[in-house]
N, CA, C and O atoms as a Tinker XYZ file with bonds, in Angstrom:
   272  protein
     1  N    166.571000  194.981000  218.986000    73     2
     2  CA   166.721000  195.090000  217.542000    64     1     3
     3  C    166.458000  196.538000  217.125000    63     2     4     5
     4  O    165.465000  197.141000  217.532000    81     3
     5  N    167.344000  197.077000  216.326000    73     3     6
     6  CA   167.247000  198.454000  215.869000    64     5     7
     7  C    166.480000  198.498000  214.552000    63     6     8     9
     8  O    166.772000  197.735000  213.632000    81     7
     9  N    165.488000  199.405000  214.463000    73     7    10
    10  CA   164.707000  199.556000  213.241000    64     9    11
    11  C    165.135000  200.838000  212.544000    63    10    12    13
    12  O    165.370000  201.857000  213.194000    81    11
    13  N    165.234000  200.784000  211.218000    73    11    14
    14  CA   165.511000  202.023000  210.511000    64    13    15
    15  C    164.190000  202.751000  210.250000    63    14    16    17
    16  O    163.111000  202.223000  210.521000    81    15
    17  N    164.293000  203.960000  209.724000    73    15    18
    18  CA   163.114000  204.800000  209.520000    64    17    19
    19  C    162.087000  204.130000  208.610000    63    18    20    21
    20  O    160.894000  204.130000  208.913000    81    19
    21  N    162.543000  203.565000  207.506000    73    19    22
    22  CA   161.607000  202.906000  206.575000    64    21    23
    23  C    160.845000  201.782000  207.272000    63    22    24    25
    24  O    159.626000  201.676000  207.138000    81    23
    25  N    161.554000  200.959000  208.002000    73    23    26
    26  CA   160.903000  199.854000  208.700000    64    25    27
    27  C    159.883000  200.372000  209.709000    63    26    28    29
    28  O    158.791000  199.816000  209.826000    81    27
    29  N    160.224000  201.419000  210.430000    73    27    30
    30  CA   159.308000  201.992000  211.422000    64    29    31
    31  C    158.052000  202.538000  210.747000    63    30    32    33
    32  O    156.944000  202.336000  211.244000    81    31
    33  N    158.216000  203.227000  209.623000    73    31    34
    34  CA   157.060000  203.772000  208.897000    64    33    35
    35  C    156.206000  202.637000  208.344000    63    34    36    37
    36  O    154.983000  202.661000  208.477000    81    35
    37  N    156.842000  201.642000  207.723000    73    35    38
    38  CA   156.090000  200.511000  207.175000    64    37    39
    39  C    155.317000  199.799000  208.279000    63    38    40    41
    40  O    154.173000  199.393000  208.072000    81    39
    41  N    155.929000  199.646000  209.446000    73    39    42
    42  CA   155.261000  198.994000  210.563000    64    41    43
    43  C    154.044000  199.813000  211.011000    63    42    44    45
    44  O    152.997000  199.252000  211.335000    81    43
    45  N    154.188000  201.138000  211.025000    73    43    46
    46  CA   153.072000  202.000000  211.423000    64    45    47
    47  C    151.906000  201.906000  210.427000    63    46    48    49
    48  O    150.746000  202.040000  210.816000    81    47
    49  N    152.215000  201.678000  209.149000    73    47    50
    50  CA   151.188000  201.637000  208.110000    64    49    51
    51  C    150.526000  200.269000  207.955000    63    50    52    53
    52  O    149.430000  200.167000  207.404000    81    51
    53  N    151.178000  199.237000  208.431000    73    51    54
    54  CA   150.651000  197.877000  208.263000    64    53    55
    55  C    149.270000  197.743000  208.894000    63    54    56    57
    56  O    148.985000  198.307000  209.950000    81    55
    57  N    148.431000  196.984000  208.214000    73    55    58
    58  CA   147.089000  196.637000  208.691000    64    57    59
    59  C    146.173000  197.845000  208.892000    63    58    60    61
    60  O    145.219000  197.779000  209.668000    81    59
    61  N    146.458000  198.936000  208.202000    73    59    62
    62  CA   145.597000  200.118000  208.261000    64    61    63
    63  C    144.677000  200.119000  207.046000    63    62    64    65
    64  O    145.083000  199.733000  205.950000    81    63
    65  N    143.440000  200.555000  207.248000    73    63    66
    66  CA   142.520000  200.668000  206.115000    64    65    67
    67  C    142.730000  202.028000  205.442000    63    66    68    69
    68  O    143.521000  202.842000  205.918000    81    67
    69  N    142.028000  202.268000  204.347000    73    67    70
    70  CA   142.228000  203.509000  203.581000    64    69    71
    71  C    141.959000  204.751000  204.429000    63    70    72    73
    72  O    142.685000  205.740000  204.329000    81    71
    73  N    140.932000  204.704000  205.251000    73    71    74
    74  CA   140.597000  205.843000  206.103000    64    73    75
    75  C    141.719000  206.132000  207.103000    63    74    76    77
    76  O    142.078000  207.287000  207.327000    81    75
    77  N    142.257000  205.089000  207.689000    73    75    78
    78  CA   143.348000  205.263000  208.650000    64    77    79
    79  C    144.610000  205.778000  207.964000    63    78    80    81
    80  O    145.317000  206.620000  208.518000    81    79
    81  N    144.898000  205.277000  206.761000    73    79    82
    82  CA   146.057000  205.761000  206.015000    64    81    83
    83  C    145.886000  207.238000  205.657000    63    82    84    85
    84  O    146.830000  208.023000  205.756000    81    83
    85  N    144.678000  207.606000  205.244000    73    83    86
    86  CA   144.379000  209.005000  204.921000    64    85    87
    87  C    144.629000  209.882000  206.145000    63    86    88    89
    88  O    145.223000  210.954000  206.030000    81    87
    89  N    144.185000  209.438000  207.296000    73    87    90
    90  CA   144.368000  210.204000  208.530000    64    89    91
    91  C    145.843000  210.349000  208.896000    63    90    92    93
    92  O    146.281000  211.420000  209.316000    81    91
    93  N    146.602000  209.274000  208.737000    73    91    94
    94  CA   148.041000  209.332000  209.036000    64    93    95
    95  C    148.717000  210.371000  208.143000    63    94    96    97
    96  O    149.504000  211.188000  208.620000    81    95
    97  N    148.406000  210.336000  206.850000    73    95    98
    98  CA   149.024000  211.278000  205.906000    64    97    99
    99  C    148.590000  212.702000  206.220000    63    98   100   101
   100  O    149.428000  213.602000  206.277000    81    99
   101  N    147.305000  212.918000  206.423000    73    99   102
   102  CA   146.788000  214.259000  206.721000    64   101   103
   103  C    147.404000  214.805000  208.004000    63   102   104   105
   104  O    147.821000  215.962000  208.051000    81   103
   105  N    147.461000  213.985000  209.032000    73   103   106
   106  CA   148.065000  214.427000  210.290000    64   105   107
   107  C    149.534000  214.781000  210.107000    63   106   108   109
   108  O    150.023000  215.746000  210.694000    81   107
   109  N    150.239000  213.997000  209.291000    73   107   110
   110  CA   151.659000  214.261000  209.054000    64   109   111
   111  C    151.864000  215.558000  208.288000    63   110   112   113
   112  O    152.801000  216.304000  208.569000    81   111
   113  N    150.999000  215.830000  207.326000    73   111   114
   114  CA   151.111000  217.060000  206.538000    64   113   115
   115  C    150.831000  218.278000  207.405000    63   114   116   117
   116  O    151.478000  219.314000  207.252000    81   115
   117  N    149.884000  218.158000  208.300000    73   115   118
   118  CA   149.503000  219.284000  209.148000    64   117   119
   119  C    150.341000  219.396000  210.412000    63   118   120   121
   120  O    150.022000  220.199000  211.290000    81   119
   121  N    151.393000  218.617000  210.522000    73   119   122
   122  CA   152.243000  218.602000  211.694000    64   121   123
   123  C    153.521000  219.393000  211.419000    63   122   124   125
   124  O    153.650000  220.028000  210.372000    81   123
   125  N    154.451000  219.353000  212.349000    73   123   126
   126  CA   155.705000  220.084000  212.147000    64   125   127
   127  C    156.651000  219.287000  211.244000    63   126   128   129
   128  O    156.300000  218.215000  210.751000    81   127
   129  N    157.831000  219.819000  211.041000    73   127   130
   130  CA   158.772000  219.247000  210.072000    64   129   131
   131  C    159.311000  217.880000  210.453000    63   130   132   133
   132  O    159.906000  217.209000  209.609000    81   131
   133  N    159.128000  217.447000  211.679000    73   131   134
   134  CA   159.630000  216.128000  212.083000    64   133   135
   135  C    158.935000  214.997000  211.332000    63   134   136   137
   136  O    159.467000  213.890000  211.250000    81   135
   137  N    157.755000  215.265000  210.786000    73   135   138
   138  CA   157.024000  214.217000  210.066000    64   137   139
   139  C    157.425000  214.120000  208.591000    63   138   140   141
   140  O    157.035000  213.173000  207.908000    81   139
   141  N    158.194000  215.084000  208.099000    73   139   142
   142  CA   158.560000  215.088000  206.678000    64   141   143
   143  C    159.321000  213.842000  206.234000    63   142   144   145
   144  O    159.043000  213.340000  205.145000    81   143
   145  N    160.259000  213.316000  207.008000    73   143   146
   146  CA   160.916000  212.078000  206.559000    64   145   147
   147  C    159.932000  210.919000  206.377000    63   146   148   149
   148  O    160.078000  210.124000  205.448000    81   147
   149  N    158.942000  210.822000  207.250000    73   147   150
   150  CA   157.934000  209.769000  207.110000    64   149   151
   151  C    157.128000  209.929000  205.843000    63   150   152   153
   152  O    156.826000  208.948000  205.164000    81   151
   153  N    156.776000  211.172000  205.520000    73   151   154
   154  CA   156.059000  211.427000  204.272000    64   153   155
   155  C    156.927000  211.074000  203.072000    63   154   156   157
   156  O    156.422000  210.611000  202.050000    81   155
   157  N    158.225000  211.291000  203.195000    73   155   158
   158  CA   159.151000  210.908000  202.123000    64   157   159
   159  C    159.152000  209.404000  201.906000    63   158   160   161
   160  O    159.184000  208.939000  200.767000    81   159
   161  N    159.119000  208.649000  202.983000    73   159   162
   162  CA   159.076000  207.189000  202.886000    64   161   163
   163  C    157.766000  206.750000  202.228000    63   162   164   165
   164  O    157.760000  205.846000  201.392000    81   163
   165  N    156.653000  207.394000  202.611000    73   163   166
   166  CA   155.366000  207.071000  202.006000    64   165   167
   167  C    155.394000  207.389000  200.513000    63   166   168   169
   168  O    154.932000  206.589000  199.699000    81   167
   169  N    155.937000  208.562000  200.148000    73   167   170
   170  CA   156.020000  208.930000  198.735000    64   169   171
   171  C    156.905000  207.950000  197.969000    63   170   172   173
   172  O    156.586000  207.569000  196.843000    81   171
   173  N    158.008000  207.548000  198.577000    73   171   174
   174  CA   158.904000  206.578000  197.936000    64   173   175
   175  C    158.151000  205.280000  197.622000    63   174   176   177
   176  O    158.292000  204.734000  196.528000    81   175
   177  N    157.362000  204.791000  198.565000    73   175   178
   178  CA   156.587000  203.574000  198.357000    64   177   179
   179  C    155.587000  203.751000  197.215000    63   178   180   181
   180  O    155.468000  202.889000  196.344000    81   179
   181  N    154.871000  204.875000  197.227000    73   179   182
   182  CA   153.903000  205.157000  196.160000    64   181   183
   183  C    154.615000  205.225000  194.811000    63   182   184   185
   184  O    154.153000  204.640000  193.831000    81   183
   185  N    155.727000  205.933000  194.763000    73   183   186
   186  CA   156.473000  206.107000  193.512000    64   185   187
   187  C    156.938000  204.764000  192.952000    63   186   188   189
   188  O    156.765000  204.487000  191.765000    81   187
   189  N    157.523000  203.938000  193.807000    73   187   190
   190  CA   158.060000  202.656000  193.351000    64   189   191
   191  C    156.973000  201.712000  192.854000    63   190   192   193
   192  O    157.234000  200.869000  191.995000    81   191
   193  N    155.766000  201.840000  193.378000    73   191   194
   194  CA   154.682000  200.943000  193.007000    64   193   195
   195  C    153.778000  201.529000  191.918000    63   194   196   197
   196  O    152.804000  200.892000  191.517000    81   195
   197  N    154.092000  202.734000  191.439000    73   195   198
   198  CA   153.276000  203.393000  190.419000    64   197   199
   199  C    153.825000  203.117000  189.025000    63   198   200   201
   200  O    155.032000  202.977000  188.829000    81   199
   201  N    152.909000  203.042000  188.062000    73   199   202
   202  CA   153.339000  202.902000  186.678000    64   201   203
   203  C    153.799000  204.272000  186.159000    63   202   204   205
   204  O    153.646000  205.287000  186.839000    81   203
   205  N    154.353000  204.282000  184.968000    73   203   206
   206  CA   154.914000  205.509000  184.403000    64   205   207
   207  C    153.855000  206.605000  184.253000    63   206   208   209
   208  O    154.147000  207.779000  184.481000    81   207
   209  N    152.649000  206.240000  183.880000    73   207   210
   210  CA   151.578000  207.226000  183.712000    64   209   211
   211  C    151.256000  207.910000  185.048000    63   210   212   213
   212  O    151.082000  209.128000  185.096000    81   211
   213  N    151.180000  207.144000  186.107000    73   211   214
   214  CA   150.905000  207.719000  187.429000    64   213   215
   215  C    152.073000  208.583000  187.886000    63   214   216   217
   216  O    151.864000  209.651000  188.461000    81   215
   217  N    153.298000  208.134000  187.638000    73   215   218
   218  CA   154.470000  208.942000  187.993000    64   217   219
   219  C    154.448000  210.272000  187.247000    63   218   220   221
   220  O    154.743000  211.317000  187.827000    81   219
   221  N    154.099000  210.236000  185.966000    73   219   222
   222  CA   154.013000  211.479000  185.189000    64   221   223
   223  C    152.935000  212.402000  185.742000    63   222   224   225
   224  O    153.121000  213.619000  185.771000    81   223
   225  N    151.813000  211.843000  186.181000    73   223   226
   226  CA   150.754000  212.640000  186.789000    64   225   227
   227  C    151.234000  213.271000  188.090000    63   226   228   229
   228  O    150.947000  214.439000  188.354000    81   227
   229  N    151.958000  212.513000  188.902000    73   227   230
   230  CA   152.507000  213.060000  190.144000    64   229   231
   231  C    153.470000  214.211000  189.862000    63   230   232   233
   232  O    153.419000  215.244000  190.529000    81   231
   233  N    154.342000  214.034000  188.880000    73   231   234
   234  CA   155.303000  215.075000  188.510000    64   233   235
   235  C    154.578000  216.312000  187.981000    63   234   236   237
   236  O    154.934000  217.436000  188.337000    81   235
   237  N    153.580000  216.117000  187.149000    73   235   238
   238  CA   152.810000  217.225000  186.614000    64   237   239
   239  C    152.099000  217.989000  187.731000    63   238   240   241
   240  O    152.092000  219.220000  187.742000    81   239
   241  N    151.506000  217.256000  188.666000    73   239   242
   242  CA   150.830000  217.878000  189.796000    64   241   243
   243  C    151.820000  218.673000  190.629000    63   242   244   245
   244  O    151.526000  219.798000  191.033000    81   243
   245  N    152.973000  218.111000  190.889000    73   243   246
   246  CA   154.016000  218.807000  191.646000    64   245   247
   247  C    154.456000  220.072000  190.920000    63   246   248   249
   248  O    154.504000  221.149000  191.515000    81   247
   249  N    154.772000  219.942000  189.649000    73   247   250
   250  CA   155.275000  221.084000  188.866000    64   249   251
   251  C    154.247000  222.219000  188.824000    63   250   252   253
   252  O    154.613000  223.390000  188.933000    81   251
   253  N    152.993000  221.887000  188.669000    73   251   254
   254  CA   151.978000  222.935000  188.549000    64   253   255
   255  C    151.594000  223.556000  189.887000    63   254   256   257
   256  O    150.868000  224.549000  189.921000    81   255
   257  N    152.067000  222.991000  190.975000    73   255   258
   258  CA   151.714000  223.523000  192.292000    64   257   259
   259  C    152.893000  224.076000  193.075000    63   258   260   261
   260  O    152.739000  224.470000  194.231000    81   259
   261  N    154.067000  224.111000  192.459000    73   259   262
   262  CA   155.206000  224.707000  193.130000    64   261   263
   263  C    155.035000  226.206000  193.237000    63   262   264   265
   264  O    154.562000  226.844000  192.296000    81   263
   265  N    155.415000  226.785000  194.379000    73   263   266
   266  CA   155.306000  228.254000  194.503000    64   265   267
   267  C    156.207000  228.947000  193.478000    63   266   268   269
   268  O    157.317000  228.499000  193.190000    81   267
   269  N    155.700000  230.034000  192.949000    73   267   270
   270  CA   156.447000  230.797000  191.947000    64   269   271
   271  C    157.270000  231.874000  192.613000    63   270   272
   272  O    157.971000  232.625000  191.934000    81   271
């Protein structure tokens, strides 16, 4: 059975506690560019499950931290 990227990422995240999820994200950020698609899948999940106020906070944080 062939798994797509989203399914593979979701499977990797299943049954992880907050500390383990934090470590996965931190390791992915500090790794090379091959981990960027996985971070995109994680962000997509967060975005879809966030209310409008949280989405606005994420956008504001992004906008204020973009390199000039």
